[in-house]
C-alpha positions in Angstrom: 159.5 109.6 108.3 156.8 107.3 108.0 153.2 108.0 106.3 149.7 107.0 107.0 148.0 105.8 104.5 144.1 105.5 104.5 143.0 101.6 104.4 140.9 100.2 101.9 138.1 99.9 104.2 138.1 103.7 105.0 137.9 104.4 101.3 134.9 102.1 101.2 132.9 103.7 104.4 133.6 107.2 102.5 132.7 106.7 99.5 129.6 105.2 100.9 129.4 108.3 102.8 129.7 110.7 100.1 127.0 108.7 97.8 123.6 110.8 97.8 120.6 108.4 98.5 118.4 109.5 95.4 121.4 108.1 93.4 121.5 105.1 95.4 117.9 104.8 95.3 118.0 105.2 91.0 120.9 102.9 91.1 118.7 100.1 93.1 115.6 101.1 90.5 118.0 100.9 87.3 119.5 97.5 88.3 115.4 96.1 89.2 114.3 97.1 86.2 117.5 95.2 84.5 117.0 92.2 86.1 113.1 92.4 85.4 114.0 92.4 81.6 116.4 89.7 81.8 113.6 87.6 83.3 115.2 87.1 86.3 112.5 87.5 88.4 114.0 86.0 91.8 116.7 88.0 91.9 114.5 90.6 91.3 112.5 90.1 94.0 115.5 89.8 96.3 116.8 93.3 95.0 113.4 94.7 95.2 113.5 93.7 98.8 116.7 95.3 99.6 115.9 98.6 98.0 112.5 98.9 100.0 114.7 97.9 103.3 116.8 100.8 102.1 114.0 103.3 101.3 112.2 102.8 104.7 115.9 104.4 106.4 115.3 107.8 104.4 113.1 110.4 105.1 113.7 112.9 102.4 111.3 114.7 99.7 113.1 114.7 96.9 112.7 110.9 97.0 109.3 110.7 96.4 109.2 110.3 92.5 111.7 107.6 92.8 110.3 106.0 95.6 106.8 106.0 93.7 108.4 104.3 90.4 110.5 101.6 93.2 106.9 100.9 95.0 105.6 99.8 91.5 108.7 97.1 90.8 108.5 96.2 93.8 105.6 94.9 93.6 105.7 93.6 90.1 108.2 91.5 91.2 106.4 89.9 93.7 103.5 89.8 90.9 105.7 87.8 88.6 106.9 85.0 91.3 102.8 84.7 91.9 103.6 85.6 95.7 101.7 89.2 95.7 100.1 88.0 98.7 103.5 87.6 101.1 103.9 92.1 100.8 100.1 93.0 101.1 101.2 94.0 105.3 104.4 95.9 103.8 102.4 98.0 101.3 99.9 99.0 103.9 102.7 100.3 105.8 104.4 102.0 103.3 100.8 103.7 101.9 100.3 104.5 105.8 104.1 106.3 106.3 103.4 107.9 102.6 100.5 109.5 104.1 101.7 110.9 107.1 104.8 112.2 105.1 101.9 113.8 102.5 103.5 112.0 99.8 100.9 112.1 97.4 102.3 110.5 94.7 103.0 107.6 96.5 100.2 107.3 98.3 98.4 107.2 94.8 101.0 104.4 93.5 100.6 102.8 96.7 96.2 102.4 96.5 96.8 101.3 93.2 98.7 98.5 94.2 96.8 98.0 96.9 94.0 97.3 94.9 95.6 95.3 92.4 97.2 93.2 95.0 93.2 92.6 96.4 91.5 92.3 92.9 94.4 89.4 92.3 93.1 87.2 95.2 89.3 88.6 94.0 89.1 90.2 97.7 86.5 93.0 95.9 84.9 93.5 99.3 88.2 94.3 101.1 89.5 96.1 98.1 86.2 98.6 98.4 86.9 99.2 102.3 90.2 100.0 101.7 89.0 102.4 98.4 86.4 104.1 100.8 88.5 105.1 103.4 91.7 106.1 101.8 92.1 109.8 102.1 91.5 111.9 99.1 92.9 114.4 96.9 93.9 116.3 93.6 95.5 113.2 91.4 99.0 114.5 90.1 99.7 111.4 88.0 97.3 110.8 84.8 98.9 107.5 84.6 97.7 106.6 87.8 94.6 108.0 87.9 93.9 105.9 85.1 94.8 102.8 86.9 92.5 103.8 89.8 89.6 104.4 87.1 90.0 100.8 85.9 90.3 99.4 89.1 87.4 101.0 90.5 85.7 100.3 87.5 86.1 96.4 88.0 85.2 96.5 91.6 81.5 98.4 90.3 81.3 95.7 88.2 81.2 93.1 90.8 79.0 95.4 92.8 76.3 95.1 90.1 76.5 99.2 89.2 77.1 98.5 86.2 76.3 102.5 85.2 79.4 103.8 87.3 81.0 101.0 86.5 80.6 102.1 82.9 81.9 105.2 83.1 84.9 104.8 85.2 85.9 102.2 82.7 85.4 104.6 79.5 87.1 107.5 81.1 90.4 105.3 82.1 90.6 104.3 78.4 90.3 107.6 77.4 92.7 109.1 79.9 95.4 106.3 79.1 98.4 107.0 76.8 98.8 105.7 73.7 101.5 103.9 74.3 99.5 101.8 76.7 97.9 99.0 74.4 97.8 96.3 76.8 96.0 98.6 79.5 93.5 99.8 76.8 92.8 96.6 76.2 91.7 95.4 79.2 89.7 98.7 79.6 88.0 98.0 76.2 87.2 94.0 77.5 85.6 95.1 80.9 83.6 98.4 79.3 82.6 96.0 76.5 81.1 93.4 79.4 79.3 96.7 81.0 77.7 97.8 78.1 76.4 94.7 77.0 75.1 94.1 81.0 73.6 97.2 80.6 71.4 96.0 77.3 73.8 98.6 75.2 75.6 97.5 72.0 78.8 98.7 71.8 80.1 100.2 68.1 81.9 98.2 65.7 84.5 100.3 66.3 85.5 99.7 69.5 86.6 96.3 68.1 88.5 97.6 64.8 91.1 100.0 66.5 94.8 100.0 65.7 96.8 97.0 67.5 93.4 95.6 69.7 91.7 93.7 66.7 93.2 90.3 67.5 92.7 91.0 71.5 88.8 91.9 71.1 88.0 89.2 68.5 86.3 87.1 71.5 84.0 90.1 72.6 83.5 91.0 69.2 82.1 87.7 68.5 80.1 87.9 71.9 78.8 91.4 71.5 77.1 90.0 67.7 75.6 87.1 69.7 74.3 89.1 72.2 73.0 91.7 69.5 71.1 88.7 67.8 69.7 87.2 70.4 70.8 83.8 69.6 71.8 81.8 72.8 73.1 78.9 70.8 75.8 81.3 69.4 76.0 82.4 72.5 77.0 79.2 73.9 79.4 78.1 71.1 81.6 81.5 71.8 81.5 81.3 75.2 82.8 77.4 75.5 85.2 78.4 72.1 86.8 81.3 74.1 86.4 79.9 77.6 89.9 80.1 78.0 90.7 83.8 76.9 87.4 85.0 79.3 89.3 82.8 82.7 92.7 84.5 81.9 90.5 88.0 81.8 88.4 87.2 84.8 85.4 88.0 82.9 83.9 84.5 82.8 81.2 85.2 85.8 80.5 88.3 84.0 79.6 86.7 80.9 77.5 83.9 82.7 75.3 86.5 83.7 74.8 87.7 79.6 73.2 84.8 79.4 69.8 86.6 80.6 70.3 89.6 78.0 70.8 87.2 75.4 67.0 85.8 75.8 65.5 88.8 76.6 67.0 90.3 73.1 65.9 87.5 71.4 62.2 87.9 72.8 62.2 91.7 71.9 63.1 90.4 68.5 60.9 87.7 68.4 57.9 90.1 70.2 58.6 92.5 67.1 58.5 90.1 64.3 55.2 88.4 65.9 52.1 89.5 66.7 50.9 86.2 67.7 52.9 82.9 68.4 52.9 79.5 70.2 55.3 79.1 73.4 56.7 76.0 71.8 57.8 77.9 68.6 59.5 80.5 71.3 61.1 77.7 72.9 62.4 76.5 69.3 63.6 80.5 68.7 65.4 80.9 71.7 66.8 77.0 71.8 66.3 76.4 75.3 67.5 73.2 75.7 65.8 71.6 78.6 63.1 69.0 79.5 60.4 71.2 79.9 61.2 73.7 77.1 57.5 75.1 76.6 57.0 75.4 80.5 60.3 77.5 80.3 59.8 79.5 77.6 56.3 80.6 79.5 58.2 81.6 82.9 60.8 83.3 80.6 58.4 85.5 78.4 56.1 86.2 81.6 59.1 87.6 83.5 59.9 89.8 80.4 56.3 91.2 80.4 56.8 92.1 84.0 60.2 93.7 83.8 59.0 95.8 80.7 61.2 94.1 78.1 58.8 93.4 75.7 55.1 94.2 75.4 53.0 91.4 74.8 50.4 89.4 76.6 50.3 85.3 77.6 47.1 83.4 76.4 47.5 80.4 78.6 44.7 78.5 77.2 45.5 78.4 73.8 49.5 78.5 74.7 50.2 81.9 73.1 52.2 85.0 73.1 50.4 88.2 71.5 52.7 91.2 71.1 51.1 94.6 71.3 51.2 97.1 68.5 54.7 99.1 69.0 53.7 102.9 69.0 55.5 106.0 68.1 58.2 106.1 69.9 59.1 109.7 69.6 55.4 110.2 71.7 57.1 109.0 74.8 60.3 110.2 76.9 62.6 108.0 75.6 64.5 110.8 72.9 64.3 113.2 75.7 66.0 110.4 78.3 68.4 109.4 75.3 69.2 113.4 74.8 69.6 114.0 78.4 72.1 111.0 79.2 74.2 112.4 75.9 74.2 115.7 77.2 75.0 115.0 80.7 78.2 113.0 79.5 79.5 116.0 77.5 79.0 117.9 80.6 80.5 115.6 82.5 83.8 115.5 79.8 84.0 119.0 80.0 84.3 119.2 83.7 86.9 116.4 83.7 89.0 118.2 80.8 88.9 122.1 83.4 89.8 119.9 86.6 93.0 118.5 84.7 94.3 121.7 83.0 98.0 122.5 84.0 99.3 126.0 84.8 102.9 127.1 85.0 103.9 127.6 88.4 104.3 131.0 90.0 101.6 132.3 87.4 99.1 133.7 90.0 102.2 135.6 91.1 102.6 137.2 87.9 99.2 138.6 87.1 99.8 140.2 90.9 102.8 141.7 90.3 101.2 143.4 86.7 98.1 144.7 89.0 100.9 146.0 91.7 102.6 148.1 88.4 99.3 148.9 87.3 98.7 150.5 90.7 102.0 152.1 90.7 101.2 153.8 87.0 98.0 155.2 88.3 99.4 156.7 91.3 102.3 158.7 89.3 99.9 160.0 87.0 98.0 161.5 89.7 100.7 162.9 91.1 101.6 164.1 87.3 98.1 165.7 87.2 98.4 167.1 90.5 101.7 168.7 89.8 100.4 170.0 86.1 97.1 171.5 88.1 99.4 173.4 90.6 101.6 175.2 87.7 98.5 176.0 86.1 97.5 177.7 89.4 100.7 179.3 89.9 100.4 181.2 86.5 97.7 182.7 87.3 
């Protein structure tokens, strides 16, 4: 009697059918991470492409978390091969699909990947248009929200909205995990530049954090040059660390700082001298030009008009006459500084309240306890009526 045995092909097909999609995507993710760790970037690129193609065929809510991680490594593998522009259309399509499926974690991840894709090629206008049109919802991942704040801070910096950029970058640095040292370094670099552009001087402790001292050294020296107002020192620091600044994509912002250095130097000169010639101003500012006196006169006039210094120009004698500094506490400056600190503390409190996490179905427990309370009160009322009726019967 002959017995049919299953062929090898049927066994493979049946084994594939029995594999859960979650396990399949998880296996793709493990292989992709292994290839990236082994620096086999082109193989990782092909693996990620196959994984995304397989993921498009599935529509299961249990895959949302794994899909979000897969999206990240998909973009990362293309970034390592310097071919991010190839997947921009795919990321937009995946973001549209995640929006239609109400996959909020996937939307967060894909929005950050698209912003990173645009910023990698300095397409700040397109990044801002995408960010402004993307659907808004409550953040589900602290890591993704930190990245979003970092990209938003960079966009606001390029758009000259330094105040909003400073808040976003500082908040991103605070929300970032302690283990994400590279991300926190980038946030602190951009935040230091933005604070300098605002006319503020970052605290020394910002550059002395554990594990960040060496990476933030160029920005510490740059801050020192801006604080002193030495244009020549600023130029030397910019030339010394030009390669680092180009790698960090902050070179264009540092060019903007030259005006702040000049204003700081002028402020120091106006405080130190009640009267000084414009030639000496040009010498102290180290203006290297063919007409330093004329340049110094225009710079001083602009600083006076902007309110950076309180002085007048004697054109006949070529002097800068500084006015006496009054009592700052008789002005509104202390009140404005105090108000800004209060606003910062209130904003931090509101963000902390929004970030509170409650256990699931906590409100149901409160509702159940209220129902039990009502039942107990009803039982007490019935018992009281019963006792009253018994008392009436005895009489």
